C-alpha positions as CSV (number, residue, x, y, z in Angstrom):
1,M,85.3,145.1,100.4
2,P,86.1,141.4,100.8
3,A,87.8,139.5,98.0
4,P,85.3,137.9,95.7
5,S,85.1,134.1,96.2
6,K,86.1,131.8,93.4
7,R,83.5,129.7,91.7
8,P,84.8,126.1,91.2
9,L,83.6,124.1,88.2
10,S,80.9,121.5,88.8
11,G,82.1,117.9,89.4
12,A,81.8,116.6,85.8
13,S,83.2,119.7,84.2
14,A,86.1,119.8,86.6
15,Q,87.0,116.2,86.0
16,A,86.8,116.6,82.2
17,A,89.0,119.8,82.4
18,K,91.5,118.1,84.6
19,K,91.8,115.0,82.4
20,S,92.3,117.0,79.2
21,K,95.0,119.1,80.9
22,N,96.9,116.3,82.7
23,S,96.6,113.3,80.4
24,A,99.9,114.2,78.7
25,T,101.8,114.8,81.9
26,K,100.8,112.1,84.3
27,S,102.5,109.2,82.5
28,T,105.8,111.1,82.3
29,A,105.6,112.2,85.9
30,S,104.8,108.7,87.2
31,K,107.7,107.2,85.3
32,K,110.1,109.8,86.5
33,E,109.2,109.4,90.1
34,S,108.8,105.6,90.2
35,A,112.6,105.2,90.8
36,V,112.5,107.1,94.0
37,E,108.9,106.6,95.2
38,S,107.3,103.7,97.0
39,K,103.6,103.4,97.9
40,R,102.2,102.1,101.1
41,K,99.5,99.5,101.0
42,V,95.9,100.6,100.5
43,P,93.1,99.6,102.9
44,L,90.6,97.1,101.7
45,T,87.8,99.6,102.4
46,A,89.3,102.3,100.2
47,P,86.8,102.8,97.3
48,T,89.3,104.2,94.8
49,G,92.3,102.0,95.3
50,K,94.4,105.0,96.6
51,S,95.3,106.4,99.9
52,T,94.0,109.8,100.8
53,L,97.5,111.4,100.8
54,E,98.2,110.0,97.3
55,E,95.0,111.4,96.0
56,E,95.7,114.8,97.4
57,E,99.3,114.9,96.2
58,E,98.2,113.9,92.7
59,E,95.9,116.9,92.7
60,F,98.7,119.2,94.1
61,D,101.5,117.8,92.0
62,E,103.3,120.6,90.2
63,E,103.3,118.6,87.0
64,D,99.6,119.2,86.8
65,W,100.0,123.0,87.0
66,E,102.1,123.9,84.0
67,D,99.2,125.3,82.0
68,D,98.0,127.3,85.1
69,A,101.2,129.3,85.0
70,I,100.2,130.8,81.7
71,G,96.5,131.3,82.5
72,G,94.8,131.9,85.8
73,F,98.0,131.5,87.8
74,E,98.9,135.2,86.9
75,V,102.6,134.9,85.9
76,D,103.0,138.3,84.2
77,G,100.7,140.2,86.5
78,E,97.7,140.0,84.2
79,D,94.9,137.6,84.6
80,G,93.5,135.5,81.8
81,E,90.1,136.4,80.4
82,G,88.4,133.7,82.3
83,D,89.9,134.5,85.7
84,D,87.9,132.7,88.4
85,D,88.1,135.8,90.7
86,D,85.8,137.8,88.5
87,V,82.2,138.1,89.8
88,D,79.5,137.0,87.4
89,I,77.7,140.4,87.1
90,E,75.5,139.1,84.3
91,G,74.5,136.2,86.5
92,E,73.7,138.6,89.3
93,N,71.4,140.6,87.0
94,D,69.6,137.4,86.0
95,Q,68.9,136.5,89.6
96,E,67.6,139.8,90.9
97,G,64.1,138.7,90.3
98,E,62.7,142.0,88.9
99,G,60.1,140.3,86.7
100,E,62.6,139.0,84.2
101,G,63.3,135.5,83.2
102,E,61.1,132.5,82.8
103,G,57.4,132.9,83.5
104,S,57.6,136.8,83.2
105,D,55.5,138.8,80.8
106,Q,58.0,141.7,80.8
107,P,60.7,141.7,78.1
108,K,64.3,141.1,79.2
109,Q,66.2,144.4,79.4
110,P,69.3,144.7,77.2
111,K,72.6,144.5,79.1
112,D,75.0,147.5,79.3
113,L,78.2,145.8,78.0
114,D,80.3,148.9,78.6
115,A,79.2,149.0,82.3
116,I,80.1,145.3,82.7
117,R,83.6,145.8,81.2
118,Q,84.2,148.8,83.5
119,A,83.1,146.8,86.5
120,R,85.3,143.9,85.6
121,Q,88.3,146.2,85.1
122,A,87.7,147.8,88.4
123,Q,87.6,144.4,90.1
124,K,90.9,143.5,88.4
125,V,92.6,146.7,89.6
126,D,91.3,146.0,93.2
127,R,92.5,142.5,93.1
128,Q,96.0,143.4,91.9
129,A,96.2,146.1,94.6
130,R,95.3,143.5,97.3
131,R,97.9,141.1,96.0
132,A,100.6,143.7,95.8
133,A,100.0,144.7,99.4
134,K,100.6,141.2,100.7
135,P,104.1,140.4,102.2
136,N,106.6,139.1,99.7
137,A,104.2,139.8,96.8
138,Q,107.0,140.9,94.4
139,V,109.1,137.9,95.3
140,L,106.2,135.5,94.7
141,Q,105.5,137.3,91.4
142,E,109.0,136.9,90.1
143,S,109.4,133.3,91.4
144,K,106.2,132.2,89.7
145,S,107.6,133.5,86.4
146,L,110.8,131.5,86.9
147,W,108.8,128.5,88.1
148,A,106.8,128.5,84.8
149,K,110.0,128.3,82.9
150,L,111.6,125.7,85.2
151,N,108.6,123.4,84.8
152,R,108.3,123.7,81.1
153,K,108.8,120.3,79.5
154,E,109.8,121.3,76.0
155,G,112.0,124.0,74.6
156,V,114.3,124.3,77.7
157,S,117.8,123.0,77.6
158,K,119.5,121.4,80.6
159,K,121.8,124.4,81.0
160,E,118.8,126.9,80.9
161,R,117.0,124.8,83.5
162,E,120.0,124.9,85.8
163,E,120.4,128.6,85.4
164,T,116.7,129.2,86.1
165,L,116.9,127.0,89.2
166,K,120.0,128.9,90.4
167,E,118.2,132.2,89.9
168,L,115.1,130.9,91.7
169,M,117.2,129.7,94.6
170,T,118.9,133.1,94.8
171,L,115.6,134.9,94.8
172,L,114.0,132.8,97.5
173,E,117.0,132.4,99.8
174,G,116.2,133.5,103.3
175,R,112.5,133.8,102.4
176,L,111.5,130.1,102.0
177,G,109.9,130.0,105.4
178,A,107.6,132.9,104.5
179,V,106.5,131.7,101.2
180,V,106.3,127.9,101.6
181,G,103.0,128.0,103.5
182,K,101.2,129.7,100.6
183,H,99.4,127.8,97.9
184,D,101.5,129.1,95.1
185,G,104.7,129.5,97.0
186,G,104.5,125.9,98.1
187,R,104.4,124.8,94.5
188,V,107.4,126.9,93.6
189,V,109.6,125.4,96.4
190,Q,108.4,121.9,95.5
191,S,109.8,122.4,92.0
192,I,113.1,123.3,93.5
193,V,113.2,120.1,95.5
194,K,112.1,118.1,92.5
195,H,114.4,119.6,89.8
196,G,117.3,120.6,92.1
197,G,120.3,118.6,93.1
198,K,121.4,117.3,96.5
199,A,122.8,120.7,97.5
200,D,119.6,122.6,96.6
201,R,117.5,120.1,98.6
202,E,119.7,120.3,101.6
203,K,119.7,124.1,101.5
204,V,115.9,124.1,101.5
205,A,115.8,121.6,104.4
206,L,118.2,123.6,106.5
207,E,116.4,126.9,105.9
208,L,113.1,125.3,107.0
209,K,114.7,123.5,110.0
210,G,112.6,124.1,113.1
211,K,109.3,124.6,111.1
212,F,108.5,121.0,109.9
213,V,106.0,120.3,112.7
214,E,104.0,123.4,111.6
215,L,104.5,122.6,107.9
216,V,103.1,119.0,108.0
217,Q,99.9,120.3,109.6
218,A,99.2,122.6,106.7
219,K,97.1,121.6,103.7
220,Y,99.7,122.5,101.0
221,S,103.2,122.6,102.6
222,K,102.9,119.0,103.9
223,F,103.6,117.9,100.3
224,L,106.9,119.7,100.3
225,V,107.9,117.9,103.5
226,L,106.9,114.6,101.9
227,K,109.1,115.3,98.9
228,L,112.1,116.2,101.1
229,I,111.6,112.9,103.0
230,R,111.5,111.0,99.7
231,L,114.3,112.7,97.8
232,C,116.7,114.0,100.4
233,P,118.0,111.4,102.9
234,P,120.1,114.0,104.9
235,A,116.9,116.1,105.3
236,R,115.0,113.0,106.3
237,T,117.0,112.7,109.5
238,I,116.4,116.4,110.3
239,I,112.7,116.2,109.6
240,L,112.1,112.9,111.6
241,S,114.0,114.3,114.6
242,E,111.6,117.2,114.7
243,L,108.4,115.2,114.1
244,T,109.1,112.2,116.4
245,P,108.4,113.9,119.7
246,H,105.0,115.0,118.4
247,I,104.0,111.7,116.8
248,P,100.9,110.9,119.1
249,R,99.4,114.3,118.2
250,L,100.3,114.3,114.5
251,I,99.1,110.8,113.8
252,A,95.6,112.0,114.8
253,H,95.8,115.2,112.8
254,R,93.8,115.2,109.6
255,E,96.5,116.7,107.4
256,A,99.6,115.3,109.0
257,S,98.6,111.7,109.7
258,G,99.2,110.5,106.1
259,L,102.7,111.9,105.9
260,I,103.6,110.3,109.3
261,E,102.4,107.0,108.0
262,D,104.4,107.3,104.8
263,A,107.5,108.1,106.7
264,Y,107.0,105.2,109.2
265,A,106.0,102.6,106.6
266,L,108.4,103.5,103.7
267,W,111.3,105.6,104.8
268,C,112.2,105.0,108.5
269,T,114.9,102.7,109.7
270,A,114.0,100.1,112.4
271,K,115.6,102.4,115.0
272,E,113.6,105.4,113.9
273,R,110.4,103.3,114.0
274,T,111.2,102.2,117.5
275,A,111.7,105.8,118.5
276,M,108.3,106.7,117.0
277,M,106.6,104.0,118.9
278,K,108.2,105.0,122.1
279,Q,106.4,108.3,122.0
280,F,103.2,106.4,122.8
281,W,104.7,105.0,126.0
282,G,104.3,108.1,128.1
283,K,106.7,110.6,129.6
284,E,107.7,108.2,132.4
285,T,109.6,106.0,130.0
286,L,110.7,108.7,127.5
287,F,113.2,110.2,130.0
288,S,114.6,106.8,131.0
289,K,118.0,106.3,129.3
290,E,118.0,102.6,130.3
291,E,115.0,101.9,128.1
292,E,116.2,103.9,125.1
293,G,115.9,101.9,121.9
294,K,114.0,99.0,123.6
295,G,110.9,97.5,122.0
296,I,107.8,96.3,123.9
297,D,109.2,92.8,124.4
298,S,112.4,94.0,126.0
299,F,110.3,96.4,128.2
300,I,108.2,93.5,129.5
301,E,111.2,91.3,130.2
302,T,113.1,94.0,132.1
303,E,110.3,95.9,133.9
304,Q,109.3,94.0,137.1
305,D,106.9,96.6,138.4
306,E,103.4,95.6,137.1
307,A,102.0,98.9,138.1
308,R,104.4,100.7,135.8
309,R,103.6,98.3,133.0
310,A,99.9,99.0,133.6
311,R,100.5,102.8,133.4
312,V,102.2,102.3,130.0
313,A,99.3,100.1,128.8
314,D,96.8,102.8,130.0
315,G,98.7,105.4,127.9
316,F,98.5,103.0,124.8
317,K,94.7,102.6,125.4
318,S,94.2,106.4,125.7
319,H,95.9,107.0,122.3
320,L,94.0,104.1,120.7
321,N,90.6,105.4,122.0
322,N,91.3,108.7,120.4
323,V,91.9,106.9,117.0
324,F,88.8,104.6,117.4
325,D,86.6,107.6,118.3
326,N,87.6,109.5,115.2
327,P,87.7,107.0,112.3
328,E,86.8,109.8,109.8
329,K,90.4,111.1,110.2
330,G,91.8,107.9,108.7
331,A,94.4,107.2,111.3
332,I,92.9,103.7,111.9
333,Q,94.2,102.7,108.4
334,H,97.8,103.4,109.2
335,S,100.4,100.7,110.0
336,I,101.8,102.7,112.9
337,I,98.5,102.4,114.6
338,H,98.3,98.7,113.8
339,R,101.7,98.3,115.5
340,L,100.4,100.2,118.5
341,I,97.4,97.8,118.8
342,R,99.7,94.8,118.6
343,D,102.1,96.2,121.2
344,Y,99.2,97.0,123.5
345,M,97.9,93.4,123.2
346,T,101.4,92.1,123.8
347,L,101.8,94.3,126.9
348,C,98.4,93.2,128.2
349,T,99.6,89.6,128.4
350,S,102.0,90.6,131.2
351,L,99.1,92.1,133.3
352,S,96.8,90.4,135.6
353,D,93.7,92.0,134.0
354,N,94.7,90.8,130.5
355,E,91.3,89.3,129.6
356,K,89.3,92.4,130.6
357,R,91.6,94.7,128.7
358,R,91.4,92.5,125.6
359,A,87.6,92.3,125.9
360,D,87.4,96.1,126.1
361,L,89.7,96.5,123.1
362,F,87.6,94.1,121.0
363,E,84.4,96.0,122.0
364,S,86.1,99.3,121.0
365,F,87.2,98.5,117.5
366,H,85.8,95.3,116.1
367,E,83.7,97.2,113.6
368,L,86.9,98.8,112.3
369,M,88.8,95.5,111.8
370,P,88.5,95.6,108.0
371,E,90.5,98.8,108.1
372,I,93.6,97.1,109.5
373,V,94.1,93.7,107.8
374,H,96.1,95.0,104.8
375,T,99.2,95.3,107.0
376,R,101.2,92.6,108.7
377,D,100.6,93.9,112.2
378,G,96.9,94.5,111.6
379,A,96.4,91.0,110.2
380,F,98.2,89.6,113.2
381,V,95.8,91.4,115.6
382,V,92.7,90.0,113.9
383,R,94.2,86.5,113.7
384,D,95.0,86.7,117.4
385,F,91.4,87.6,118.2
386,L,90.1,84.8,116.0
387,A,92.3,82.2,117.8
388,T,91.6,83.4,121.4
389,T,88.0,84.4,121.4
390,G,84.8,82.4,121.7
391,P,82.1,81.5,119.1
392,K,80.1,84.7,119.7
393,D,83.1,87.1,119.0
394,R,84.1,85.0,116.0
395,K,80.7,85.3,114.6
396,T,81.0,89.1,115.0
397,I,84.3,89.1,113.2
398,V,82.8,87.1,110.3
399,R,80.0,89.5,110.1
400,V,82.2,92.6,109.7
401,F,84.4,91.0,107.2
402,R,81.7,89.5,105.0
403,P,81.5,92.4,102.5
404,H,85.3,92.4,102.0
405,V,86.2,88.8,101.5
406,Q,86.9,89.0,97.8
407,K,89.4,91.8,98.3
408,M,90.9,90.0,101.2
409,A,91.5,87.0,99.0
410,E,93.8,89.0,96.8
411,D,95.8,90.7,99.5
412,P,98.8,88.7,100.9
413,D,98.3,89.9,104.5
414,A,94.5,90.0,104.6
415,Q,94.2,86.4,103.2
416,T,96.0,85.0,106.2
417,V,93.0,86.2,108.3
418,L,90.8,84.1,106.0
419,F,93.1,81.1,106.5
420,T,92.8,81.5,110.3
421,M,89.0,81.6,110.0
422,F,89.1,78.3,108.1
423,D,91.4,76.9,110.9
424,V,89.6,78.0,114.0
425,I,85.9,78.5,113.5
426,D,83.9,75.4,114.4
427,D,80.7,76.6,112.8
428,T,81.6,75.5,109.2
429,K,78.0,76.4,108.0
430,L,78.6,80.0,109.1
431,V,82.0,80.0,107.2
432,G,80.4,78.4,104.2
433,K,77.5,80.9,104.0
434,S,79.2,84.2,105.1
435,I,82.8,83.6,103.8
436,I,83.0,80.9,101.1
437,G,79.7,81.9,99.7
438,E,80.9,85.4,99.0
439,F,83.8,84.4,96.8
440,D,83.8,84.7,93.0
441,F,85.8,81.5,92.4
442,A,85.9,82.0,88.6
443,E,88.0,85.2,89.3
444,L,90.1,83.5,92.0
445,F,91.1,80.7,89.6
446,T,93.1,83.2,87.5
447,A,94.2,85.5,90.3
448,K,97.9,84.9,91.3
449,L,97.2,85.5,95.0
450,G,93.5,84.7,95.0
451,R,93.9,81.1,94.0
452,R,95.5,80.4,97.4
453,I,92.1,80.5,99.0
454,P,90.7,77.4,97.2
455,L,94.1,75.8,97.5
456,Y,94.0,76.3,101.3
457,L,90.4,75.0,101.5
458,L,91.3,71.9,99.6
459,N,94.7,71.2,101.1
460,P,95.5,73.5,104.0
461,R,99.2,74.3,104.7
462,S,100.4,72.2,101.8
463,K,104.1,72.6,101.4
464,R,103.7,72.5,97.6
465,H,101.6,75.7,97.6
466,F,102.5,77.5,100.8
467,I,106.0,78.6,101.7
468,P,107.3,77.7,105.2
469,A,107.1,81.3,106.4
470,T,103.3,81.3,105.7
471,N,102.8,78.0,107.5
472,Q,104.8,79.1,110.5
473,L,102.8,82.3,110.6
474,L,99.6,80.4,110.7
475,A,101.0,77.8,113.2
476,Y,101.7,80.5,115.7
477,H,98.1,80.4,116.9
478,D,97.6,76.7,116.9
479,E,98.2,76.4,120.6
480,A,95.6,79.1,121.3
481,R,93.2,77.4,118.9
482,S,93.5,74.1,120.8
483,K,92.0,75.8,123.8
484,T,89.1,77.7,122.2
485,S,88.1,75.3,119.3
486,K,86.4,72.0,120.1
487,K,86.0,70.4,116.7
488,D,88.7,68.1,115.4
489,S,90.8,69.8,112.7
490,E,90.4,66.9,110.2
491,V,86.6,67.0,110.6
492,R,86.7,70.8,110.0
493,I,88.9,70.5,106.9
494,E,86.6,67.8,105.4
495,E,83.5,69.8,106.1
496,L,85.0,72.9,104.4
497,R,86.1,70.7,101.4
498,K,82.5,69.5,100.9
499,T,81.3,73.1,101.1
500,V,83.6,74.5,98.5
501,S,83.8,71.6,96.1
502,P,80.5,72.3,94.2
503,S,81.6,75.8,93.5
504,L,85.1,74.8,92.2
505,I,83.7,72.0,90.0
506,K,81.1,74.4,88.6
507,V,83.9,76.7,87.5
508,L,85.6,73.8,85.7
509,E,82.3,72.7,84.0
510,D,81.7,76.3,82.8
511,D,85.2,76.5,81.2
512,T,84.1,74.9,78.0
513,E,86.8,76.7,76.0
514,G,89.6,75.4,78.1
515,E,90.9,78.9,79.0
516,L,91.9,77.7,82.5
517,L,94.1,75.0,81.0
518,R,96.2,77.7,79.3
519,D,96.9,79.3,82.7
520,A,99.9,77.6,84.4
521,G,98.7,78.7,87.9
522,A,95.1,77.6,87.3
523,C,96.4,74.2,86.2
524,L,97.8,73.7,89.7
525,L,94.4,74.4,91.2
526,I,92.7,72.2,88.7
527,A,94.9,69.3,89.8
528,E,94.1,70.0,93.4
529,V,90.3,70.0,92.6
530,M,90.7,66.7,90.8
531,L,92.5,65.1,93.8
532,Y,90.9,66.7,96.9
533,A,87.4,68.1,96.0
534,S,84.6,66.1,97.4
535,G,84.1,63.0,95.2
536,A,87.4,63.5,93.4
537,G,90.4,61.2,93.2
538,H,92.1,58.8,90.7
539,F,90.0,57.0,88.1
540,N,90.5,53.2,88.4
541,Q,90.5,51.6,85.0
542,T,89.8,48.1,86.5
543,T,86.9,49.0,88.7
544,K,85.7,51.9,86.5
545,Q,85.3,54.0,89.6
546,I,87.1,56.9,91.3
547,D,89.5,55.9,94.1
548,L,89.1,58.7,96.6
549,V,92.3,60.4,97.8
550,P,91.8,61.4,101.5
551,S,95.2,63.1,101.7
552,F,97.9,63.3,99.1
553,V,100.9,63.4,101.4
554,P,102.9,60.3,100.7
555,T,106.4,59.8,101.9
556,A,109.2,60.2,99.3
557,N,109.8,56.5,99.1
558,E,106.1,55.6,98.6
559,F,105.7,58.3,95.9
560,A,108.9,57.1,94.1
561,V,107.6,53.5,93.9
562,S,104.1,54.7,92.8
563,F,105.5,57.1,90.2
564,W,107.8,54.4,88.8
565,K,105.1,51.8,88.4
566,T,102.7,54.3,86.8
567,S,105.2,55.7,84.4
568,V,106.6,52.3,83.3
569,E,103.1,50.9,82.7
570,A,102.2,54.0,80.6
571,G,105.5,53.8,78.7
572,T,106.3,57.5,79.4
573,L,109.3,57.2,81.6
574,V,111.9,57.1,78.7
575,D,110.2,60.1,77.1
576,I,110.4,62.0,80.3
577,A,114.1,61.2,80.7
578,C,114.9,62.3,77.1
579,G,112.5,65.3,77.1
580,G,114.0,67.5,79.7
581,G,113.3,65.5,82.8
582,A,116.6,63.8,83.2
583,F,117.3,65.2,86.6
584,V,113.9,64.1,87.8
585,V,114.4,60.5,86.6
586,A,117.9,60.5,88.1
587,E,116.5,61.5,91.5
588,L,113.8,58.8,91.1
589,I,116.4,56.1,90.5
590,E,118.4,57.2,93.5
591,R,115.2,57.1,95.7
592,L,114.4,53.5,94.4
593,K,117.9,52.4,95.6
594,V,117.0,53.6,99.1
595,T,113.7,51.6,99.1
596,G,115.6,48.4,98.2
597,G,112.5,47.1,96.4
598,K,112.2,45.1,93.2
599,E,111.8,48.4,91.3
600,A,115.4,49.2,91.8
601,G,116.3,46.0,89.9
602,E,114.2,47.0,86.9
603,V,116.2,50.2,86.1
604,K,118.7,48.7,83.7
605,K,115.9,46.7,82.1
606,V,113.9,49.8,81.4
607,F,116.9,51.9,80.4
608,G,118.7,49.5,78.1
609,K,121.6,50.2,75.7
610,E,119.4,51.8,73.1
611,V,117.9,54.3,75.6
612,V,121.4,55.1,77.0
613,S,122.7,55.8,73.5
614,R,119.7,58.0,72.8
615,L,120.4,59.9,76.0
616,D,124.0,60.3,75.1
617,K,123.2,61.7,71.7
618,S,120.5,64.1,73.0
619,G,122.9,66.2,74.9
620,A,120.0,67.3,77.2
621,K,120.7,68.8,80.6
622,G,121.1,66.1,83.2
623,S,121.7,63.3,80.7
624,K,125.2,62.6,82.0
625,V,124.0,62.5,85.6
626,L,121.2,60.1,84.6
627,M,123.5,57.8,82.7
628,E,125.7,57.6,85.8
629,K,122.7,56.7,88.0
630,I,121.7,54.0,85.4
631,A,125.2,52.6,85.4
632,S,125.3,52.3,89.2
633,A,121.9,50.8,89.6
């Protein structure tokens, strides 16, 4: 007779039960593991904000299982009253359809409770007999009892926990390989890795050596391997050395791919990442000691045979097609695949059929592009296609990204793709409707990363708001853009400004309570709107009109003179100097000396003896430096 199948709770009931059981343990677990645990970035298309592996591990985490050790997890050899393995005999009687139930004229027959109890007891005996007949049944039974004590949060001293751990290690020594693949056995061994010391973790890793390729492909044991990679650096080397030769197969495996990605993105050294990527090159290069440790750029420089480079490229494409054809496995979201796409595109540039290969690649995966822009390499791939393709392909890219632009705006890598769209697409009406029109600017005003989008639209690549590394990243494709985009950059920038200005001004008009003015970051954006938005600029008191500011990029000398005149006329310069801005005014005076204009001669007139005395008494930072500058003016 086959074992009765378990009946899982319905969706809502299961969620409620899980929340009530785990709410007290999740916060403690997350705090405890935060010191040793990093998380890889989540794709923009992920609906829950978590990667698949993280969701599964959360469900499998031993912290969530403490109550199970007392109830349905059968610690003492006796099941709880509500064991899921019991068959619902009452339910079976209700469904026999013998004239009973709703719509029947016959009265419902009374149930024989004694018969039900006897049937359940017989089932229980059968179940225990089946479990006892399994290999290592007694070992698992004893280990689960120790595991329950080890995982108990309260009432267990440190010494007792150490003794329990030692006893558990002694019990399982030599048997880890046999029990770790089981659902319950995997949990027990995970507890050893979590609560044990360095020696215990290394002992587990050494006993499982040679089995890690098999373990990462199993639904439960993969989490043990992941914990060893995270918590035991010596084991990490052993595990990666076993997994690396099988990377192309494992990255496409439904269970193993998430673990491979975590290892590559979070725990591998640069040398280990290179070794992983080399597995995609094909056997021809794997056995070459001359190419050991080389990246794709070095391979292109040293390999003179184009036919050999083409064979490596064909191998890349074969692996990529396997990923593109099976998006449901999730490998397309992994950074190791994004690196493979980038390396393939780099390798194609050294081949005579580069354009054809790139066109085939674009056709193969353009619909999957939103899955890759959350990583540095993935964003580079999309930016490269934007800069090098024509209007038709750019329109296709805009279409596939349109539903995701708000999330892209708040991702540091994905937003660089938006910046490149603003830089290269000549059809500004398309950008305005399909990209700019999809933004919630009220939300972007207060988003730390999101406000970069309106800042870039108003004043692209401004050194005040974008670090040199970002500007260099975007400038990389300027040469390619010059060959594929016909519209002048200044014209494109001005058209985008006019498109975005009404939306930005509307946000400011709606902020009647002045909430944005209380946000320091939003204030920077407000200033840019006032200066650069269409119809914005400085208000001229003489003409009673706004003097438009086409581009606020004056030289240091021009700005110094302008700032001096404005501050002196307003009578605010002395207050600035005495109110914490002494260093600023000192630098201003030094810049006026360089200009050699009449303003330099006004310094001592503005900063007379009374002002100098006030500065001296204030003791503010920079006051001595400022007084020295005034004296030498």
